[in-house]
KEKE-3310 file (N, C-alpha, C; in steps of 0.2 Angstrom, whole numbers, plus 5000, padded with zeros to 4 digits):
npx = (5215:5228:5232:5228:5237:5249:5246:5246:5259:5266:5261:5267:5280:5282:5278:5289:5299:5296:5286:5271:5254:5239:5226:5215:5202:5191:5174:5165:5149:5138:5134:5145:5146:5142:5150:5165:5162:5151:5139:5127:5122:5120:5132:5129:5115:5112:5117:5109:5096:5098:5101:5090:5090:5091:5099:5107:5109:5116:5128:5133:5135:5145:5155:5158:5164:5175:5182:5185:5193:5204:5209:5213:5224:5232:5232:5234:5221:5212:5212:5200:5184:5176:5159:5151:5138:5136:5141:5134:5131:5144:5148:5139:5141:5154:5151:5143:5153:5160:5151:5148:5160:5159:5162:5154:5140:5123:5114:5101:5102:5110:5123:5137:5155:5165:5178:5185:5188:5199:5217:5226:5221:5221:5234:5240:5239:5245:5237:5233:5223:5218:5220:5211:5199:5198:5199:5192:5175:5162:5146:5142:5131:5123:5134:5147:5161:5171:5178:5172:5164:5152:5145:5134:5121:5105:5090:5082:5068:5062:5061:5061:5074:5084:5094:5094:5094:5087:5094:5090:5087:5099:5104:5107:5100:5093:5090:5082:5093:5109:5126:5141:5154:5167:5167:5163:5175:5184:5178:5177:5190:5196:5189:5193:5207:5211:5212:5223:5234:5246:5248:5241:5233:5231:5225:5233:5224:5216:5222:5220:5206:5198:5207:5212:5201:5197:5208:5206:5193:5195:5207:5202:5191:5197:5208:5221:5237:5249:5234:5236:5251:5259:5257:5254:5253:5248:5252:5243:5236:5239:5233:5239:5245:5235:5224:5217:5201:5184:5182:5194:5200:5208:5202:5200:5192:5198:5193:5190:5203:5207:5199:5205:5216:5226:5233:5228:5240:5249:5246:5249:5263:5266:5263:5274:5284:5286:5289:5278:5275:5276:5268:5260:5260:5247:5245:5239:5250:5260:5256:5257:5271:5274:5268:5276:5288:5284:5280:5292:5299:5292:5295:5308:5309:5302:5311:5322:5317:5318:5331:5346:5359:5371:5378:5388:5385:5371:5369:5373:5365:5353:5353:5354:5342:5333:5337:5333:5319:5315:5318:5308:5299:5305:5301:5303:5318:5320:5314:5323:5334:5330:5330:5344:5349:5344:5351:5364:5379:5376:5371:5357:5349:5351:5347:5333:5329:5331:5323:5310:5310:5311:5299:5290:5288:5286:5275:5271:5267:5276:5279:5269:5268:5263:5269:5267:5262:5272:5270:5278:5281:5283:5293:5303:5305:5310:5322:5329:5330:5338:5350:5353:5355:5367:5375:5375:5366:5356:5346:5338:5336:5327:5316:5312:5307:5297:5288:5286:5279:5267:5261:5256:5265:5277:5294:5307:5323:5334:5346:5347:5344:5333:5315:5299:5283:5265:5254:5240)
npy = (5765:5765:5778:5783:5776:5782:5795:5793:5789:5801:5809:5802:5803:5817:5818:5810:5819:5827:5837:5846:5841:5845:5837:5834:5825:5826:5822:5817:5817:5820:5827:5823:5820:5808:5811:5822:5833:5841:5834:5821:5808:5811:5802:5796:5797:5789:5777:5774:5773:5761:5752:5752:5760:5773:5789:5793:5781:5774:5782:5781:5767:5764:5773:5768:5755:5760:5767:5756:5748:5757:5756:5743:5744:5751:5765:5781:5789:5805:5821:5827:5823:5830:5831:5834:5836:5841:5854:5864:5877:5884:5881:5888:5901:5903:5903:5915:5924:5923:5927:5940:5945:5945:5934:5924:5916:5913:5899:5889:5878:5879:5888:5895:5895:5908:5905:5912:5924:5923:5925:5916:5903:5886:5884:5874:5862:5866:5869:5872:5883:5889:5879:5869:5875:5875:5862:5845:5846:5848:5847:5861:5867:5879:5885:5897:5895:5882:5877:5881:5879:5870:5878:5877:5866:5866:5857:5847:5843:5849:5841:5828:5823:5815:5822:5838:5856:5872:5886:5899:5899:5899:5911:5914:5919:5909:5894:5879:5865:5857:5857:5859:5848:5853:5865:5860:5854:5865:5873:5865:5861:5874:5878:5871:5871:5884:5900:5899:5886:5872:5859:5849:5834:5820:5810:5808:5810:5820:5832:5840:5844:5844:5848:5859:5867:5869:5878:5889:5894:5896:5904:5915:5919:5920:5928:5924:5919:5907:5897:5884:5878:5867:5854:5837:5823:5806:5793:5782:5766:5752:5740:5728:5738:5748:5760:5754:5747:5743:5739:5737:5728:5720:5726:5726:5724:5727:5717:5707:5704:5698:5687:5680:5675:5685:5698:5714:5722:5716:5722:5735:5734:5731:5743:5751:5748:5755:5771:5785:5794:5786:5775:5760:5744:5732:5715:5699:5690:5699:5704:5692:5691:5702:5698:5687:5693:5701:5692:5686:5696:5698:5686:5687:5698:5693:5684:5692:5699:5690:5689:5694:5699:5711:5723:5735:5752:5762:5774:5777:5770:5776:5789:5787:5782:5792:5802:5797:5795:5808:5814:5818:5808:5795:5781:5767:5766:5769:5757:5748:5751:5746:5733:5731:5734:5723:5713:5715:5714:5718:5718:5709:5717:5730:5729:5726:5737:5748:5743:5744:5758:5763:5758:5767:5776:5767:5759:5746:5738:5732:5731:5725:5712:5695:5680:5665:5650:5636:5619:5606:5594:5598:5607:5599:5591:5601:5604:5592:5592:5603:5597:5587:5596:5602:5591:5591:5582:5583:5576:5569:5581:5588:5579:5579:5592:5592:5583:5591:5601:5594:5593:5605:5616:5628:5628:5639:5643:5656:5669:5675:5664:5650:5651:5649:5646:5646:5637:5642)
npz = (5966:5965:5964:5977:5985:5981:5985:5999:6001:5998:6008:6019:6017:6019:6032:6037:6035:6045:6044:6047:6044:6035:6029:6016:6009:5996:5994:5981:5980:5972:5956:5947:5931:5918:5908:5905:5899:5904:5901:5899:5911:5929:5939:5952:5953:5942:5946:5957:5951:5943:5953:5962:5973:5986:5982:5993:5999:5990:5989:6003:6004:5994:5998:6011:6007:6000:6010:6018:6010:6009:6022:6022:6013:6021:6021:6027:6035:6030:6037:6035:6028:6017:6010:5995:5995:6007:6007:6000:6002:6002:5989:5982:5986:5981:5967:5967:5969:5958:5948:5952:5948:5935:5927:5923:5914:5908:5903:5895:5902:5913:5924:5918:5917:5910:5900:5891:5896:5903:5901:5904:5904:5905:5908:5917:5910:5899:5887:5870:5866:5854:5845:5850:5849:5835:5832:5831:5829:5841:5848:5856:5860:5869:5874:5875:5872:5868:5879:5890:5906:5917:5931:5939:5937:5929:5934:5923:5925:5938:5954:5951:5951:5964:5971:5972:5973:5979:5974:5978:5991:5996:5993:5980:5965:5955:5945:5951:5954:5953:5959:5948:5945:5946:5953:5966:5971:5972:5981:5993:5995:5998:6008:6019:6018:6015:6005:5997:5995:5998:5991:5979:5973:5961:5948:5932:5922:5926:5923:5910:5911:5923:5934:5928:5926:5940:5944:5936:5940:5954:5956:5950:5958:5971:5969:5971:5966:5963:5965:5970:5976:5972:5960:5960:5950:5948:5937:5925:5930:5920:5908:5898:5891:5890:5898:5913:5913:5912:5899:5893:5902:5916:5927:5944:5960:5977:5985:5976:5972:5984:5985:5976:5982:5986:5996:6001:6004:5996:5983:5987:5988:5975:5969:5975:5967:5956:5949:5954:5943:5932:5921:5927:5923:5925:5930:5934:5935:5938:5950:5958:5958:5965:5977:5981:5984:5994:6004:6006:6012:6023:6030:6032:6041:6052:6056:6059:6070:6080:6084:6091:6088:6085:6074:6065:6058:6055:6048:6035:6026:6030:6027:6013:6009:6013:6004:5992:5993:5995:5983:5973:5977:5975:5977:5972:5972:5985:5991:5986:5994:6006:6004:6001:6014:6021:6015:6019:6029:6041:6059:6066:6074:6070:6056:6058:6065:6055:6045:6051:6052:6039:6035:6039:6029:6018:6022:6024:6035:6043:6056:6062:6059:6061:6069:6061:6067:6065:6064:6074:6068:6054:6056:6060:6049:6040:6047:6045:6031:6029:6034:6025:6014:6018:6017:6004:5998:5986:5980:5991:5998:5990:5989:6002:6002:5993:6000:6012:6005:6001:6013:6015:6016:6011:6007:6004:5997:6001:5999:6012:6020:6023:6019:6026:6021:6023:6013:6003)
capx = (5218:5235:5232:5228:5243:5253:5244:5248:5267:5268:5260:5271:5287:5282:5278:5295:5303:5294:5281:5264:5250:5232:5225:5208:5200:5184:5169:5160:5143:5133:5137:5150:5142:5146:5155:5168:5160:5145:5134:5126:5118:5124:5134:5126:5108:5111:5118:5103:5090:5100:5101:5084:5091:5091:5106:5111:5111:5122:5135:5135:5137:5151:5160:5160:5168:5181:5186:5188:5199:5210:5211:5217:5230:5236:5232:5232:5215:5213:5209:5193:5181:5170:5155:5149:5131:5136:5144:5131:5132:5150:5149:5135:5145:5159:5147:5141:5159:5162:5145:5149:5166:5158:5165:5149:5134:5118:5111:5095:5103:5115:5127:5144:5161:5168:5185:5188:5190:5206:5222:5231:5217:5224:5241:5243:5240:5248:5233:5233:5216:5216:5219:5206:5193:5198:5199:5186:5169:5157:5140:5143:5124:5123:5141:5151:5167:5172:5182:5168:5161:5146:5146:5128:5117:5098:5087:5077:5062:5063:5057:5062:5080:5084:5098:5094:5093:5085:5099:5087:5088:5107:5106:5108:5094:5094:5085:5084:5098:5115:5133:5146:5159:5174:5166:5163:5182:5187:5174:5178:5197:5198:5185:5198:5215:5212:5211:5229:5237:5252:5248:5234:5235:5226:5227:5235:5218:5212:5225:5217:5199:5196:5211:5213:5195:5198:5213:5203:5188:5198:5211:5197:5187:5201:5213:5227:5240:5245:5229:5239:5258:5262:5252:5257:5249:5250:5251:5238:5237:5237:5232:5241:5247:5230:5221:5213:5194:5179:5182:5201:5202:5212:5199:5198:5192:5203:5189:5191:5210:5207:5196:5210:5222:5230:5232:5229:5247:5253:5245:5253:5270:5267:5263:5280:5290:5286:5288:5271:5274:5277:5262:5261:5256:5245:5243:5239:5257:5264:5254:5260:5278:5275:5266:5281:5293:5282:5280:5299:5301:5289:5298:5315:5308:5301:5317:5326:5314:5319:5338:5349:5366:5372:5385:5388:5382:5366:5369:5374:5358:5347:5354:5353:5335:5330:5339:5329:5312:5315:5319:5302:5296:5308:5300:5307:5325:5320:5313:5329:5339:5328:5333:5351:5351:5343:5357:5371:5382:5374:5368:5350:5346:5352:5343:5326:5328:5331:5317:5304:5310:5309:5292:5286:5286:5283:5268:5269:5265:5281:5279:5263:5268:5262:5272:5263:5265:5273:5269:5284:5282:5286:5300:5308:5307:5314:5329:5332:5331:5344:5356:5354:5358:5374:5379:5375:5362:5351:5340:5335:5333:5321:5311:5309:5304:5290:5284:5283:5274:5261:5258:5253:5270:5282:5301:5311:5330:5337:5353:5347:5342:5326:5309:5293:5276:5259:5251:5233)
capy = (5764:5767:5786:5784:5774:5788:5801:5791:5789:5808:5811:5798:5806:5823:5816:5807:5825:5831:5842:5846:5841:5845:5833:5834:5821:5828:5816:5819:5812:5823:5832:5821:5817:5802:5814:5828:5839:5843:5831:5814:5807:5811:5795:5794:5796:5784:5771:5774:5770:5754:5747:5753:5762:5780:5792:5793:5774:5772:5785:5778:5760:5763:5776:5763:5750:5764:5768:5749:5747:5761:5754:5737:5746:5754:5772:5785:5793:5812:5825:5829:5820:5834:5829:5839:5837:5844:5860:5867:5885:5886:5881:5894:5907:5904:5905:5922:5929:5923:5930:5947:5948:5945:5928:5919:5918:5908:5896:5886:5872:5880:5894:5893:5900:5910:5904:5917:5930:5922:5925:5910:5897:5880:5884:5868:5857:5869:5869:5876:5885:5890:5872:5866:5878:5874:5855:5842:5850:5845:5851:5865:5870:5887:5887:5902:5893:5874:5875:5884:5873:5872:5879:5875:5864:5866:5851:5847:5843:5849:5837:5821:5821:5814:5827:5845:5861:5878:5891:5905:5898:5900:5918:5915:5920:5904:5889:5873:5861:5854:5860:5856:5844:5857:5870:5857:5853:5871:5876:5861:5862:5880:5879:5868:5873:5891:5902:5897:5880:5870:5853:5846:5828:5817:5806:5812:5811:5826:5838:5844:5847:5845:5853:5866:5871:5871:5883:5895:5897:5897:5910:5921:5920:5922:5932:5921:5916:5902:5895:5879:5879:5861:5849:5831:5818:5800:5790:5777:5759:5750:5733:5727:5745:5753:5762:5749:5749:5737:5737:5734:5722:5721:5729:5722:5728:5724:5711:5702:5701:5694:5681:5676:5673:5690:5703:5721:5724:5714:5727:5741:5732:5732:5750:5754:5746:5759:5778:5787:5797:5781:5770:5754:5739:5727:5709:5694:5688:5704:5704:5686:5692:5706:5694:5683:5698:5704:5686:5685:5702:5697:5681:5690:5703:5689:5680:5697:5701:5685:5688:5700:5701:5718:5725:5740:5758:5762:5781:5778:5768:5780:5795:5785:5781:5799:5806:5794:5797:5816:5815:5817:5802:5789:5775:5761:5766:5768:5750:5744:5752:5742:5726:5732:5733:5716:5708:5718:5711:5721:5714:5708:5722:5736:5728:5726:5744:5751:5741:5748:5765:5764:5757:5773:5778:5762:5757:5738:5735:5727:5730:5721:5705:5690:5674:5660:5644:5630:5613:5603:5589:5602:5610:5593:5589:5606:5603:5586:5594:5607:5593:5584:5601:5603:5586:5591:5577:5587:5572:5569:5587:5589:5574:5582:5599:5590:5581:5597:5605:5590:5594:5612:5621:5628:5630:5642:5645:5663:5671:5676:5658:5648:5655:5645:5649:5642:5637:5643)
capz = (5972:5964:5965:5984:5988:5979:5990:6005:6001:5998:6015:6024:6016:6022:6039:6039:6036:6051:6042:6050:6038:6036:6023:6014:6003:5994:5992:5976:5980:5967:5951:5943:5926:5915:5903:5908:5895:5906:5898:5902:5918:5936:5940:5958:5951:5937:5950:5961:5947:5941:5959:5965:5980:5986:5981:5999:6001:5985:5991:6009:6003:5991:6002:6016:6004:5998:6016:6021:6005:6011:6028:6020:6010:6026:6019:6033:6033:6030:6043:6034:6022:6016:6005:5991:5997:6014:6007:5995:6003:6000:5982:5979:5988:5976:5961:5968:5968:5950:5945:5953:5945:5928:5923:5922:5910:5909:5897:5897:5906:5919:5924:5915:5918:5903:5900:5886:5899:5906:5897:5905:5905:5903:5909:5920:5905:5893:5882:5865:5866:5847:5841:5853:5846:5828:5831:5830:5831:5845:5849:5862:5862:5870:5877:5871:5870:5869:5885:5896:5910:5921:5938:5942:5931:5931:5933:5917:5927:5945:5958:5949:5954:5971:5974:5969:5978:5976:5976:5981:5998:5998:5991:5973:5961:5950:5945:5955:5951:5957:5957:5944:5948:5947:5959:5972:5973:5974:5987:5998:5997:6001:6015:6024:6017:6014:5998:5994:5999:5996:5987:5976:5969:5957:5943:5926:5918:5929:5921:5905:5912:5930:5938:5924:5928:5947:5944:5933:5945:5961:5955:5948:5964:5977:5967:5973:5961:5961:5970:5973:5974:5969:5958:5959:5947:5947:5930:5925:5931:5914:5907:5891:5888:5890:5905:5916:5913:5911:5892:5891:5906:5922:5932:5950:5967:5982:5988:5971:5973:5990:5983:5972:5987:5987:6001:5999:6004:5990:5978:5989:5987:5968:5968:5977:5963:5950:5951:5953:5937:5927:5921:5930:5920:5930:5928:5940:5936:5941:5957:5961:5959:5971:5983:5983:5987:6001:6008:6008:6016:6030:6034:6034:6046:6057:6058:6062:6076:6085:6085:6095:6087:6083:6071:6060:6059:6050:6046:6028:6023:6032:6022:6006:6009:6013:5998:5987:5994:5995:5976:5969:5979:5971:5981:5970:5975:5993:5993:5985:5999:6011:6002:6002:6021:6023:6012:6021:6034:6047:6064:6065:6077:6065:6050:6060:6067:6049:6041:6054:6051:6032:6034:6041:6022:6014:6024:6023:6041:6045:6064:6064:6056:6067:6068:6060:6071:6061:6068:6075:6062:6048:6058:6060:6042:6037:6050:6042:6024:6030:6035:6018:6010:6021:6015:5997:5995:5983:5979:5997:6000:5985:5991:6008:6001:5990:6006:6015:6001:6001:6020:6015:6018:6006:6010:5999:5999:5999:6001:6019:6023:6021:6021:6026:6019:6023:6006:6004)
cpx = (5226:5236:5232:5234:5249:5252:5247:5256:5269:5267:5265:5278:5287:5282:5285:5300:5300:5289:5274:5259:5243:5230:5217:5207:5192:5180:5164:5154:5137:5137:5142:5146:5146:5151:5159:5166:5153:5139:5133:5123:5123:5125:5130:5118:5107:5112:5111:5097:5092:5099:5095:5085:5091:5098:5110:5113:5117:5128:5137:5138:5144:5157:5162:5165:5175:5185:5189:5194:5205:5213:5215:5223:5234:5237:5230:5226:5216:5211:5202:5191:5175:5166:5152:5141:5130:5139:5141:5132:5138:5151:5145:5138:5150:5156:5145:5147:5160:5157:5146:5155:5165:5161:5160:5143:5129:5115:5104:5096:5108:5118:5134:5149:5164:5175:5189:5191:5197:5211:5226:5227:5220:5231:5244:5244:5243:5244:5233:5225:5213:5215:5213:5199:5192:5198:5192:5180:5164:5151:5140:5136:5125:5129:5144:5157:5167:5174:5178:5165:5156:5148:5140:5124:5109:5095:5082:5070:5062:5058:5058:5069:5080:5089:5098:5092:5091:5090:5096:5088:5095:5109:5108:5102:5095:5089:5087:5088:5103:5121:5137:5151:5165:5173:5166:5170:5185:5184:5176:5186:5199:5194:5190:5205:5216:5212:5218:5232:5242:5252:5241:5237:5230:5229:5229:5229:5214:5216:5222:5210:5198:5200:5212:5207:5195:5202:5209:5198:5191:5202:5207:5194:5191:5206:5220:5231:5247:5240:5232:5247:5261:5257:5256:5252:5252:5248:5246:5241:5235:5237:5234:5242:5241:5227:5217:5206:5190:5180:5189:5203:5206:5209:5197:5197:5197:5199:5190:5198:5210:5204:5201:5217:5227:5228:5232:5236:5251:5252:5249:5260:5271:5267:5270:5286:5290:5285:5281:5270:5275:5271:5264:5257:5254:5243:5243:5246:5261:5263:5257:5267:5279:5273:5272:5287:5291:5282:5287:5301:5298:5293:5305:5314:5306:5307:5322:5324:5316:5327:5340:5356:5366:5379:5383:5384:5377:5365:5369:5368:5353:5348:5352:5345:5331:5332:5335:5322:5310:5316:5313:5299:5299:5308:5303:5314:5325:5319:5319:5334:5337:5331:5341:5353:5350:5348:5364:5373:5381:5371:5361:5346:5346:5347:5335:5324:5327:5324:5311:5304:5308:5302:5287:5284:5283:5276:5266:5268:5270:5282:5273:5263:5268:5266:5267:5266:5266:5273:5276:5286:5286:5293:5305:5310:5311:5321:5332:5334:5338:5351:5358:5357:5365:5378:5379:5371:5356:5345:5335:5332:5327:5315:5308:5305:5297:5286:5281:5278:5267:5257:5256:5258:5275:5289:5305:5318:5332:5344:5353:5345:5335:5320:5303:5287:5271:5256:5243:5229)
cpy = (5766:5774:5787:5781:5779:5793:5799:5791:5796:5810:5808:5801:5813:5822:5814:5813:5830:5837:5841:5846:5842:5842:5833:5829:5823:5822:5819:5815:5815:5827:5829:5817:5812:5805:5820:5834:5842:5840:5824:5814:5809:5804:5792:5792:5790:5777:5769:5771:5763:5749:5748:5755:5770:5783:5791:5785:5772:5775:5782:5771:5760:5767:5772:5758:5754:5765:5761:5747:5751:5759:5747:5738:5750:5761:5776:5789:5801:5815:5827:5825:5824:5831:5835:5841:5841:5851:5864:5875:5887:5886:5887:5900:5908:5906:5912:5926:5929:5927:5938:5950:5947:5939:5922:5921:5912:5906:5893:5880:5873:5887:5891:5898:5901:5910:5909:5923:5929:5921:5919:5904:5891:5879:5878:5863:5859:5868:5874:5878:5885:5883:5868:5868:5876:5866:5852:5845:5845:5850:5854:5868:5877:5889:5892:5899:5885:5873:5878:5878:5875:5873:5877:5872:5864:5859:5852:5847:5843:5845:5829:5818:5820:5819:5833:5850:5868:5884:5897:5905:5899:5907:5919:5914:5915:5898:5883:5868:5858:5857:5856:5853:5848:5862:5867:5856:5859:5874:5872:5861:5868:5881:5876:5870:5880:5893:5901:5891:5877:5864:5851:5840:5826:5813:5810:5814:5818:5833:5843:5847:5849:5850:5859:5870:5874:5878:5890:5898:5899:5904:5916:5923:5923:5927:5930:5917:5914:5900:5889:5879:5873:5856:5843:5826:5812:5797:5784:5770:5756:5742:5732:5734:5750:5754:5756:5751:5743:5735:5734:5728:5724:5725:5725:5726:5724:5718:5706:5699:5697:5687:5676:5674:5679:5695:5710:5724:5722:5719:5733:5740:5733:5739:5754:5752:5750:5767:5781:5791:5792:5777:5763:5749:5733:5721:5704:5691:5693:5705:5698:5687:5697:5703:5690:5687:5700:5698:5685:5690:5700:5692:5683:5694:5699:5686:5685:5699:5696:5684:5695:5702:5708:5720:5730:5746:5759:5769:5781:5776:5773:5786:5793:5785:5788:5803:5803:5796:5804:5818:5814:5810:5796:5783:5769:5760:5766:5761:5746:5745:5748:5735:5726:5731:5726:5711:5710:5713:5714:5716:5714:5714:5729:5735:5729:5734:5749:5750:5744:5755:5767:5763:5762:5776:5773:5759:5750:5735:5730:5726:5727:5714:5700:5684:5668:5653:5638:5624:5609:5598:5593:5605:5605:5591:5595:5606:5597:5588:5598:5603:5589:5590:5602:5597:5585:5585:5580:5582:5571:5575:5589:5585:5577:5588:5597:5587:5586:5601:5601:5591:5601:5618:5622:5631:5633:5644:5651:5664:5672:5670:5655:5651:5650:5649:5644:5642:5638:5637)
cpz = (5971:5966:5973:5988:5986:5984:5997:6006:6001:6005:6020:6023:6019:6030:6041:6039:6041:6049:6046:6044:6040:6029:6022:6008:6002:5992:5987:5976:5976:5962:5946:5937:5922:5910:5907:5904:5897:5903:5901:5909:5924:5938:5946:5956:5946:5941:5954:5957:5945:5947:5963:5972:5980:5984:5987:6001:5996:5988:5998:6008:6000:5995:6008:6013:6003:6005:6019:6016:6007:6017:6026:6017:6015:6024:6025:6031:6033:6036:6042:6028:6020:6010:6001:5993:6004:6013:6001:5996:6001:5993:5979:5981:5983:5969:5961:5967:5961:5946:5946:5949:5937:5924:5922:5917:5910:5903:5899:5902:5912:5919:5922:5916:5911:5903:5895:5890:5903:5901:5898:5907:5902:5904:5912:5915:5899:5887:5877:5863:5858:5844:5844:5850:5838:5826:5830:5833:5836:5846:5856:5864:5863:5874:5872:5868:5872:5876:5891:5900:5915:5928:5942:5936:5934:5930:5928:5920:5935:5949:5956:5951:5961:5974:5970:5974:5975:5978:5979:5989:6001:5996:5984:5969:5955:5950:5949:5951:5956:5955:5952:5948:5950:5953:5966:5975:5976:5980:5993:6000:6000:6007:6020:6024:6016:6006:5994:5998:5995:5990:5985:5972:5965:5952:5937:5922:5920:5926:5916:5907:5919:5934:5934:5926:5935:5947:5942:5937:5951:5960:5953:5954:5970:5975:5969:5967:5963:5967:5974:5971:5970:5967:5957:5956:5946:5940:5931:5927:5924:5914:5900:5888:5888:5897:5907:5916:5912:5904:5890:5896:5912:5927:5938:5956:5971:5984:5983:5971:5979:5989:5979:5976:5988:5993:5999:5999:5999:5984:5980:5987:5979:5966:5970:5972:5957:5952:5950:5946:5931:5927:5923:5927:5925:5927:5934:5941:5940:5948:5961:5962:5965:5978:5986:5987:5994:6006:6011:6013:6023:6034:6036:6041:6053:6060:6062:6069:6082:6087:6088:6093:6084:6080:6065:6062:6053:6046:6038:6024:6024:6028:6015:6005:6009:6007:5992:5987:5994:5988:5972:5970:5975:5976:5979:5973:5982:5995:5991:5990:6005:6010:6003:6009:6023:6020:6014:6026:6041:6052:6063:6068:6073:6059:6052:6061:6060:6045:6044:6052:6044:6031:6036:6034:6018:6016:6023:6030:6044:6053:6066:6062:6062:6064:6067:6063:6066:6065:6068:6070:6056:6050:6058:6053:6038:6040:6046:6035:6024:6031:6029:6014:6012:6018:6007:5994:5993:5982:5985:5999:5996:5987:5997:6007:5998:5996:6010:6012:6001:6008:6021:6017:6012:6009:6004:6002:5997:6001:6009:6023:6020:6023:6020:6025:6019:6016:6008:6003)
residu = (MET:ARG:THR:TYR:VAL:PHE:ASN:ASP:LEU:LEU:LYS:ARG:VAL:LEU:MET:TYR:ASN:ASN:TYR:LYS:LEU:LYS:HIS:VAL:ILE:ASN:VAL:THR:ASP:VAL:GLY:HIS:LEU:THR:SER:ASP:GLU:ASP:THR:GLY:ASP:ASP:LYS:VAL:GLU:LYS:ALA:ALA:LYS:GLU:GLU:GLY:ARG:THR:ALA:LYS:GLU:ILE:THR:ASP:TYR:TYR:PHE:GLY:ILE:PHE:LYS:GLU:ASP:LEU:LYS:LYS:LEU:ASN:ILE:ILE:PRO:PRO:ASP:PHE:TRP:PRO:LYS:ALA:THR:GLY:ASN:ILE:GLN:GLU:GLN:ILE:ASP:LEU:ILE:LYS:ILE:LEU:GLU:LYS:LYS:GLY:PHE:THR:TYR:ARG:THR:SER:ASP:GLY:ILE:TYR:PHE:ASP:THR:SER:LYS:LEU:SER:ASP:TYR:GLY:LYS:LEU:ALA:LYS:LEU:ASN:ILE:LYS:ASN:LEU:GLU:GLU:GLY:LYS:ARG:ILE:ASP:ILE:LYS:GLU:LYS:LYS:ASN:LYS:THR:ASP:PHE:ALA:LEU:TRP:LYS:PHE:SER:GLU:ASN:PRO:GLY:ILE:ARG:GLN:GLN:GLU:TRP:ASP:PRO:LYS:LYS:TYR:GLY:LEU:ASN:SER:GLY:ILE:GLY:PHE:PRO:GLY:TRP:HIS:ILE:GLU:CYS:SER:ALA:MET:SER:SER:LYS:TYR:LEU:GLY:GLU:GLN:PHE:ASP:ILE:HIS:THR:GLY:GLY:GLU:ASP:HIS:VAL:PRO:VAL:HIS:HIS:THR:ASN:GLU:ILE:ALA:GLN:SER:GLU:THR:ALA:PHE:GLY:LYS:LYS:PRO:TRP:VAL:LYS:TYR:TRP:LEU:HIS:SER:ALA:PHE:LEU:THR:PHE:ASN:GLY:LYS:LYS:VAL:SER:LYS:SER:THR:GLY:GLY:LEU:TYR:THR:ILE:SER:GLU:LEU:GLU:GLU:LYS:GLY:PHE:ASP:ALA:LEU:ASN:PHE:ARG:TYR:LEU:CYS:LEU:THR:THR:HIS:TYR:ARG:LYS:ARG:LEU:ASN:PHE:SER:LEU:GLU:GLY:LEU:GLU:SER:ALA:LYS:LYS:SER:TYR:ASP:LYS:LEU:ARG:ASN:ILE:ILE:LEU:ASP:LEU:ARG:ASN:LYS:ASN:ASP:SER:LYS:GLY:SER:ASP:GLU:LYS:TYR:ARG:LYS:GLU:PHE:LEU:SER:TYR:VAL:ASN:ASP:ASP:LEU:ASN:ILE:PRO:LYS:GLY:LEU:ALA:VAL:LEU:TRP:LYS:VAL:LEU:ARG:SER:ASP:PHE:GLY:SER:LYS:GLU:LYS:TYR:LYS:LEU:ALA:LEU:GLU:PHE:ASP:LYS:VAL:LEU:GLY:LEU:LYS:LEU:ASN:GLU:ILE:LYS:GLU:GLU:LYS:ILE:PRO:LYS:GLU:ILE:LEU:ASP:LEU:ILE:LYS:LYS:ARG:GLU:LYS:TYR:ARG:GLU:GLU:GLN:ASN:TRP:LYS:LYS:SER:ASP:GLU:LEU:ARG:GLU:LEU:ILE:ARG:LYS:LYS:GLY:TYR:GLU:VAL:LYS:ASP:THR:LYS:GLU:GLY:PHE:VAL:ILE:LYS:ILE:LEU:MET)
# end
C-alpha cells in the first residue's frame, strides 16, 4: 500500500500542476508465479487450491478488498483496471510480433524471449550481464541465457489448470497454457496508453527483473525507444531494517490496523513523512506517532473552520509548497510547509484555505472532517481547567485533566491551543 500511496501522490501533484491524466493499474490475475525466475506455482492457482475456491472467486474476492483499502486510503482510482485474463488476445498478438522479429525460441515448457539479441538489455537496472552469467549457477534447464524470460508457459497437463488458453484460437500456433507475467503488463499498458507513454511506476524490487523485461519486449515489439519516458520506483516499507514480510514481521492489512484502533489515513500520514525513494521503517509505535499528528491536525482544522478572522497574504507559502512537491515529490517538506502555515500568525481564514489547497496533494480528507460532539459536562470541565491554567494552578489543572480522561476524553495543550480527543 505504500507504493499505491506514492502513485497517488504523483497523480495528485500532476493534477495540482493542471496536467490531464490517463491512469492505468494492471490487474495480474493469472501468470504471476511464486518465483520471478519463471518457476513455481501460479499464485492464483495455488491460493484457489488452498482455499477451496475457483480462481475467479479468489481474484474477485481479493481485488474487492484491495479496492476497498485504496478507498480507505483516499487513493484516486485509475481510469482503467485491465485484467490479464481479459486481454489474452493483446498478449498473444505481442508474442506474435516478437516471434516474427526473431526474438523468441521454444522449449518444452514455453516460449521465451532471447535477451542475448539485445545489446542494451538490463539498461534500467544497469545490470552487468557478464557477471550475472558467471555468477552463482542456477538450473536454467532449456533456457539459452540466464536472463531469458517466459512469454507464454505451457500447461504441464492441459485441462487441470483453472486458467489456461489455447493460443491457436487467437492466431498463434502454440501449446495450451497461460501468459508470462511480464508480457501481461506490456500488452495492457500499451493497449490503453499507446506504444510509447510517459510514466511507469512500481516498487524498487521490480527494477532488475519485471520492469527490465517489460522494456526489452516492448521496445523490441514497438520499435519505440524509450518505451516509457520516466520510471519512478518507491522504496520498501521495512520492519527492523528488513523488507516487510511474513517472515520478518510488521506485515499488517489495513483491516488489521483498524482492529488495533488506527484509521487508514493514519497510515497515509505516516507515508507522507518519508520521501518515496527512501525506505520507510514501519512499527506500531511509529504509526501511533503519525496518528497523534493526524489527530492534532484534524482538531486544528476543525477549530479554524469555525473562525472568520483574516490576516496575511498566502502567496509565499503557496509557492514554497509547490516548489517542494514539484522537486521529485518532496512531500515531507510539503507537509512541513502546511504545519508552518498552521503555526504562523495568519488569520484563520487564510490558514484554512491553504490547508485545503495543500490537501489536494496530501489527500488527508481535511475538507471532510466532521465535528465530534463533545458533551456540555466535558466542555465545562475543560473551561474550568483553562481557568486554573491561567491562574497557574497546575495541580488543579492536572486533576481536572485526569478526571476528563476518566470520562473518556483527552485534552492536550499545544502551541495553537488545546486539543480534545475522544478516547477509543
